[in-house]
Steps between C-alpha positions, in 0.01 A plus 500: 500500500724403790586725804798667338296570189211639713735741681659600165152569365437738784836666452430550130175679583707793633528620140134602506574764756320573825291812443267592783133391454273203536384451140752223410441293809123538467523374141710196612253417780214527258674248276526268796141544622595710803640254759521788756128524515490160679722619781460715814774744592677691772674768290802682651656827386745732680857615507642287782370201692299329225687172520487476884129567508450240222702250711292566819168480321565203272669296779210559737236415235680177412526405869121565521447224237465708183696438178680825439687621192785745532621720214820698591784686345795522510603156618820427691617142456313353201282634215228253588438670835297759306209253483413313824212300640505463876861615499622244243644635180367389157661190356694532171245261339202718601688812384560349151139375474358845560761680293423276202127594533592869511735484206222352284266784606766762425561347149134539431502857616804571285330348192221749548739790524444568868766652729712247680516473884815573704676246719331622820160481333572151381612391850190660658276308261696176573445562870121518444496184296715314764295607793175409319638159416587448868151606611627770733243632748688831516786676317719750673623720213789747524510794250813529299506880457246759620140372487262663252678375187691210643442174314350347818224758495295312238326310781132552591454279807695692757382410851755721676707782348816567713717807499827461689734786596512755212808721442688666216621243248464437126408865461564479124204270465271584794519871556705768673300531819401261776136567422547411128681176590231406751226582238677268252528217759142548602402403151484139620185582701198327341132550572379297804854415612602548858796750509766480767804731532765566758518845658647716228642849458205751484536567126491126419210435737293776346536346161398161621200639680393689198509183288297308752240778517481511121453121472293451816751266668535425865849622623687356795819666614738284703658747744832331581587790727257354760689175506728455801825306459543247784827343387718527192832355377638343178304181577168672470267712710190506716247786513152585621244645260129554563504320836668187349862379521667386178842359406682513170820323408617780275738749654525866408308816584258492199357165604265626764356740249474219242358255746228736631396564138486126435282451814246747365505337153426165668214658695371638169513147352292385800249768411493362142393157632835316539508289811793601706563514883712738694723205606558415135593860428753492783646170381521622144683821593755306700551236231546744209845514344615772255861479401709801391351742743739547790593127470790370712713252297755423769660599835858574617506730317132571438426531132162633389334590172224753438333630186506872614520699177306819555509773776200371696641149509845634590363687803324186625820297430712730712242488790502115473881490527490727806222299656647153440871573529562799727862593569636257241753585229328486161637444153298567192501333157295726267388426148238724336325569175571824323131591460444498881553797745835349602649822627223546747516141613874544555441820693256323734701185555868603490533652855440161663780318317861452603607387153314489171566274197350616166426235238316490167176289495594222254306409180286812506492765236375753759790433739698799634870444447695440813739795438213740460320363803824536707541856380149580628569325830816708562291814526347354815759245627887492459544128559393346171652236275383353171465129426552355160232233545246381753723217627778752541261727698404216738867401543607861573220543751593178684865621516391825656250363750571361840282225649266739683463740199208530258531486112190639334454460120223709349389729221301267273304176517659386175828375646373349826462148362860500364654652810312252725663212309844661520473552871390138556786371281742717696372359824531137375864566405560645849368182658693256280 
């Protein structure tokens, strides 16, 4: 099996379907002697902020001298980013080695008439195998969807269970109320684990507290509202929290909330016996990088990308624009998936824009057609155009923007890698 064959094997596994439940991944892990049992985890669930918290925690722990695995989705620039050790993606050779091992196990399962695992289940098992082979001291694990029945929730050795900001999203899978969604995501809480959450809406907080009471877990709530912003612009921000001053290099309003949560997660790891100083925490927060979340790609005009795709993220995105770019003319490029609350996202974001370009997210069966997206936008904003492609959308935005204006592309993480490359290619042509 070479790399292309390994990727094709994963693609072919889509035919088995992706029904919710942990039975198939448990069976595969049993076939492989449970590599996850030899690892220790920080397990992260939530609606928004999972990736940023993962970046803060894993960067800090690596700087403190630990070997740290990261398992993330979706990825922006390359598939291999999904599996990282100390911030370095898996090599194609290592990917093939572990996929061959899994394929043999799946073949044995199939011969016994067992149900076959889905692509995400296979990837999750591959992550466990890879992190075990690299002798990781800690794995920071991001849930794919929900918590209780997410494939990552097969783990036992959770040191810290983390619940980021919870809001209404994926209701068809997780429940129709904030309490139901929080209950599902709280399913990652294991006996004896430290539990850390950000300050939540009351309904979500009640669900989390109830789960902790039921399981006998210690709960820490990181109250970001007590943090005081000392300085903030698109280069990053400085804030005080619990009588300490911290800096982060990530711009955007949500990052103080995410960073305070990460601080408490790191303190929880200290309580679990990991050696970590306050100075290392400060250095790790400042060093952390997380692309695709209010990321500035260029200046004159400013061009930024953001993954805002649900109402809560949209509200934070608007506040970030107002905070970092007050009084500037703003042009949007929007591409969204049809199964998201796109009308509500448009309602929240549209008033800030001078012009809006609607595009279809490429190579995605769930993409909302540009014409339908533009039609929805017109209910809230008259100045909307459609772009036939992503390069066309970038070109149109550059033609509309003056050197002091801001172009903001958002609506899905799925196109950020492609649009980043297009913008960089555009800039290189400008400089030729």
